ZATORDO-304620 format. One line per 8 residues: number of its first residue (from 1); their letters; for each residue x, y, z of C-alpha. Coordinates in steps of 0.05 Angstrom, whole numbers, plus 5000, padded with zeros to 4 digits. Layout:
NUM) a) X:Y:Z  ...
This chain:
1) meveaylh) 4346:5362:4769  4339:5300:4813  4370:5336:4872  4325:5397:4862  4263:5353:4857  4282:5316:4921  4295:5381:4959  4226:5407:4938
9) glmpmpvp) 4192:5342:4959  4173:5323:4888  4207:5255:4886  4243:5207:4933  4317:5193:4934  4351:5127:4955  4383:5128:5024  4456:5123:4999
17) qrdmlaha) 4446:5181:4952  4412:5222:5007  4471:5211:5052  4521:5228:4997  4483:5294:4987  4483:5307:5062  4558:5293:5064  4571:5342:5007
25) inerlnei) 4531:5396:5043  4566:5383:5109  4635:5387:5078  4617:5455:5049  4588:5478:5116  4652:5455:5150  4695:5494:5100  4658:5559:5116
33) dvpqsapy) 4657:5544:5191  4582:5538:5199  4565:5497:5261  4499:5468:5233  4499:5403:5194  4451:5365:5149  4425:5300:5181  4444:5231:5154
41) sldpvpdt) 4395:5174:5143  4442:5117:5161  4421:5104:5233  4399:5031:5239  4376:5038:5312  4344:5106:5319  4298:5085:5376  4353:5056:5419
49) pvadplta) 4396:5105:5459  4468:5083:5456  4535:5115:5472  4566:5156:5416  4624:5108:5402  4576:5050:5394  4531:5092:5349  4592:5107:5305
57) lvrllega) 4610:5033:5303  4539:5011:5285  4531:5065:5232  4596:5045:5198  4585:4970:5199  4511:4972:5182  4520:5028:5132  4576:4992:5095
65) hrtppeai) 4535:4928:5089  4513:4920:5016  4535:4991:5001  4569:5008:4934  4640:5034:4941  4619:5104:4920  4575:5110:4982  4631:5094:5031
73) pavaasaa) 4650:5168:5042  4579:5183:5064  4576:5122:5109  4643:5140:5142  4620:5213:5151  4556:5189:5184  4596:5147:5233  4642:5205:5249
81) ealglglt) 4582:5250:5261  4563:5206:5320  4628:5228:5352  4617:5301:5336  4667:5299:5280  4672:5315:5206  4712:5266:5163  4742:5264:5093
89) iylvdreq) 4778:5203:5063  4841:5212:5020  4869:5151:4983  4940:5143:4957  4949:5126:4884  4983:5061:4864  5049:5095:4849  5046:5133:4915
97) halhpfvg) 5055:5203:4887  4995:5239:4919  4934:5232:4964  4869:5235:4925  4802:5254:4957  4753:5196:4959  4687:5232:4949  4616:5212:4931
105) alerrrvp) 4586:5220:4862  4548:5284:4883  4608:5320:4911  4655:5367:4876  4725:5341:4862  4782:5366:4906  4855:5378:4893  4901:5320:4911
113) lpldtgaa) 4947:5330:4970  5023:5321:4965  5058:5263:5000  5125:5296:5012  5101:5360:5046  5045:5380:5093  5011:5348:5153  4972:5299:5111
121) gtafrqvr) 5036:5274:5077  5071:5267:5145  5013:5225:5172  5019:5179:5112  5095:5175:5109  5107:5164:5182  5043:5125:5196  5024:5169:5255
129) styarnav) 4972:5222:5271  4990:5295:5261  4955:5355:5292  4974:5428:5298  4953:5445:5369  4961:5520:5364  4926:5529:5297  4854:5551:5293
137) hsplwmpl) 4807:5498:5264  4866:5452:5251  4845:5383:5228  4872:5318:5256  4905:5276:5202  4905:5201:5214  4937:5145:5172  4886:5100:5139
145) ldgadrlg) 4910:5028:5142  4886:4959:5124  4929:4919:5173  4999:4945:5157  4981:4968:5086  4979:5044:5077  4915:5063:5039  4915:5138:5052
153) vlkvtard) 4895:5186:5107  4833:5212:5143  4821:5286:5153  4783:5293:5219  4752:5360:5239  4717:5380:5303  4642:5394:5306  4592:5404:5362
161) gadledpe) 4646:5425:5411  4689:5362:5402  4760:5368:5428  4810:5336:5381  4862:5336:5437  4818:5293:5482  4855:5226:5492  4790:5187:5495
169) lrtqcrwl) 4765:5218:5430  4833:5204:5398  4825:5130:5417  4756:5129:5386  4784:5161:5323  4837:5106:5318  4783:5053:5323  4743:5088:5270
177) svlighvv) 4804:5093:5225  4819:5019:5231  4747:5000:5213  4744:5049:5154  4810:5020:5128  4781:4950:5129  4716:4975:5095  4755:5010:5040
185) aaaerygd) 4800:4950:5027  4740:4903:5024  4702:4949:4977  4761:4951:4929  4750:4877:4914  4678:4883:4891  4672:4950:4856  4711:5001:4816
193) gvrrarqp) 4695:5061:4859  4756:5054:4904  4803:5037:4846  4777:5097:4808  4791:5142:4867  4862:5115:4870  4871:5133:4796  4863:5086:4737
201) tapgsllv) 4917:5037:4717  4942:5032:4646  4909:4971:4612  4976:4940:4594  4999:4938:4667  4932:4918:4697  4947:4843:4689  5007:4846:4734
209) rellpplt) 4979:4897:4783  4918:4853:4796  4965:4797:4815  5004:4837:4866  4990:4826:4940  4974:4885:4986  5036:4929:4985  5050:4917:5059
217) agtdelvl) 5037:4861:5108  5070:4841:5172  5071:4814:5243  5103:4838:5308  5168:4806:5285  5174:4827:5212  5144:4875:5160  5141:4858:5086
225) tgmvetcg) 5130:4913:5035  5139:4924:4961  5128:4973:4904  5128:4973:4828  5137:5033:4781  5118:5014:4710  5150:5038:4646  5095:5059:4598
233) dlacdafd) 5035:5014:4591  5071:4948:4599  5088:4917:4666  5143:4864:4666  5165:4868:4740  5127:4840:4798  5135:4817:4870  5099:4774:4920
241) hsvsnata) 5101:4762:4994  5067:4722:5048  5072:4715:5123  5051:4657:5169  5060:4644:5243  5131:4619:5233  5158:4642:5165  5157:4702:5119
249) slaifdag) 5165:4691:5044  5182:4743:4991  5200:4741:4918  5214:4787:4860  5210:4775:4785  5232:4810:4721  5211:4788:4652  5253:4842:4617
257) vgdgrggl) 5231:4896:4568  5216:4900:4495  5177:4835:4493  5101:4839:4486  5097:4775:4526  5130:4806:4587  5066:4815:4626  5043:4744:4611
265) lvatavaa) 5112:4716:4630  5116:4750:4697  5043:4734:4712  5056:4661:4699  5117:4663:4744  5080:4696:4801  5021:4648:4796  5067:4587:4795
273) yrgarrag) 5108:4613:4854  5046:4627:4894  5016:4559:4881  5080:4522:4898  5089:4562:4962  5019:4548:4984  5029:4475:4970  5086:4475:5020
281) ldlpgqah) 5144:4465:4972  5214:4489:4992  5253:4541:4953  5281:4492:4901  5212:4462:4892  5183:4531:4882  5236:4548:4830  5224:4481:4794
289) aitgalta) 5149:4497:4792  5162:4565:4762  5207:4537:4708  5157:4482:4693  5100:4532:4685  5140:4576:4639  5164:4520:4594  5094:4489:4591
297) tfptgaav) 5060:4556:4575  5112:4582:4528  5141:4522:4490  5182:4566:4443  5223:4590:4502  5214:4637:4560  5258:4665:4616  5242:4706:4678
305) sgvlaevd) 5296:4726:4728  5280:4730:4802  5298:4718:4874  5260:4674:4924  5272:4682:4999  5246:4658:5065  5257:4687:5135  5245:4649:5200
313) lgsgalry) 5206:4696:5244  5235:4670:5309  5310:4667:5293  5316:4712:5232  5349:4655:5193  5347:4671:5118  5346:4624:5059  5346:4650:4988
321) lnaghsdp) 5362:4631:4916  5378:4676:4857  5355:4657:4787  5394:4702:4741  5376:4765:4780  5408:4824:4815  5440:4805:4882  5398:4817:4944
329) limrsdga) 5424:4864:4997  5419:4866:5073  5425:4934:5107  5444:4923:5179  5414:4965:5235  5480:5003:5242  5482:5022:5168  5531:4968:5145
337) addlprgq) 5512:4937:5078  5520:4862:5065  5513:4838:4993  5486:4768:4982  5521:4742:4919  5511:4667:4933  5455:4620:4914  5460:4638:4840
345) gpafglgp) 5435:4599:4780  5402:4609:4712  5338:4648:4703  5272:4611:4712  5256:4574:4648  5329:4565:4628  5356:4512:4674  5354:4476:4741
353) aptpatgl) 5343:4513:4806  5405:4537:4843  5423:4511:4912  5395:4559:4965  5443:4602:5005  5435:4624:5077  5442:4687:5117  5415:4721:5181
361) lnpgdcll) 5368:4779:5190  5379:4809:5259  5329:4856:5294  5331:4923:5259  5360:4895:5194  5327:4902:5126  5331:4854:5067  5322:4886:4998
369) lhtdgvtd) 5305:4850:4933  5302:4895:4871  5299:4893:4796  5351:4924:4750  5303:4980:4732  5321:5011:4799  5396:5011:4790  5405:5016:4714
377) grdatgsq) 5365:5079:4700  5407:5137:4673  5404:5212:4679  5414:5262:4623  5490:5253:4626  5485:5177:4620  5502:5164:4693  5466:5104:4724
385) fgrtrmsq) 5428:5110:4789  5470:5051:4812  5473:5005:4871  5510:5056:4913  5453:5107:4910  5402:5052:4922  5441:5028:4982  5445:5099:5009
393) clrdgvlt) 5370:5107:5005  5361:5041:5042  5413:5061:5094  5379:5128:5107  5313:5093:5119  5343:5042:5166  5384:5092:5206  5326:5140:5214
401) rdpapeta) 5279:5082:5229  5229:5103:5177  5171:5055:5166  5191:5002:5116  5137:5022:5065  5164:5092:5064  5235:5067:5053  5211:5026:4993
409) rrivhaal) 5174:5086:4965  5234:5131:4971  5281:5082:4937  5235:5075:4876  5220:5149:4873  5293:5168:4879  5309:5121:4820  5253:5152:4781
417) ahqggvpe) 5275:5223:4796  5346:5206:4774  5316:5192:4704  5278:5257:4702  5213:5224:4720  5211:5182:4656  5232:5110:4672  5270:5070:4620
425) ddaavvla) 5248:5004:4651  5201:4978:4704  5228:4986:4774  5207:4942:4832  5231:4930:4903  5208:4886:4960  5234:4893:5031  5234:4849:5093
433) hrtgtptr) 5247:4890:5156  5257:4851:5220  5229:4893:5276  5252:4894:5348  5311:4926:5384  5373:4927:5340  5431:4884:5364  5501:4911:5371
441) rtg) 5550:4877:5325  5620:4863:5349  5683:4843:5315
């Protein structure tokens, strides 16, 4: 009724809602290949003639300022229109099973897109643009990133005679994609619209998920990435990572299953680790802080297993300690696996910190930390997924030089598929992939 009243000039409509309505109309016009489009209102400098790329930039930045998350699709479409393009945002869900359309409140819902097939899935998995040159009206699919973190993809269509094969236009699309990624990531912190588009999280696992860092971060020297698949409504596994100008830090934690306190235990461990790391403590100091927080918070007894690790970005020197957890694994660039069984001690909360062990991460190598939910899951015959299958998934990713986030996703999803899609336990992984040209090992 409000839309009808607005269209007949009987009542006004706020600018964000007008643009969401225009965006819905334009998407439908684009689907039926009609060249006309409804105008947008978000043009902060209508009296100043500027180049199209600058207009797109201004529309996006000004339009996103003090805009609710639900209005971001319209703001992004308005910016794309300045380049003669149509645009739709698809966001990946937290478990990375599908790409979900991020649409405004006035638009009809669309069917999610698969990750493992199709051009959109390829753009997401391989973190590169995909375009079928010989197909009529083929869209350009672009990865949507916040830094190194994969948020989803953009579907870009040509309007007003735009040529999606034009190198200059492609460059402008990349700029637009980078800015939209930052806008979406920022909006996720102050509203529920983006989280809702990425699918709701079970209340029991929300405590841990809200503690997790962005799934992927990195520098030119190293990429850190992680993933958690929860069992039911309770989350007892978690990871954390951080990168500075000299060092990358990563950690993984497992509070076990069957204990209603699991989420609180692992949240306490992550918070204590993060605080100790930011205070500049070394690995034993971080482990001591975690144990101290657990014993102070849970005086009747508490234990969380985990691994803490640090990588020097310049040399690749690795230091790690293992508190009652599964052994870390290094997959070398040539496919050789190196287990890391040293640096062991009791779980956090049960005893003193172990003495850190050392190793080396060469260019092209990948360090994997994981919880037992990855390896211990069983199929219908009772066979475990096992460390061998996990190592093979990691080896495949390293040898084919897949992006580290995609390797992490495939490991967790392979473990889940082995159990028929119903996990027996939480499963978590965190990877550190040292980039650069692989070195040839001798000996």
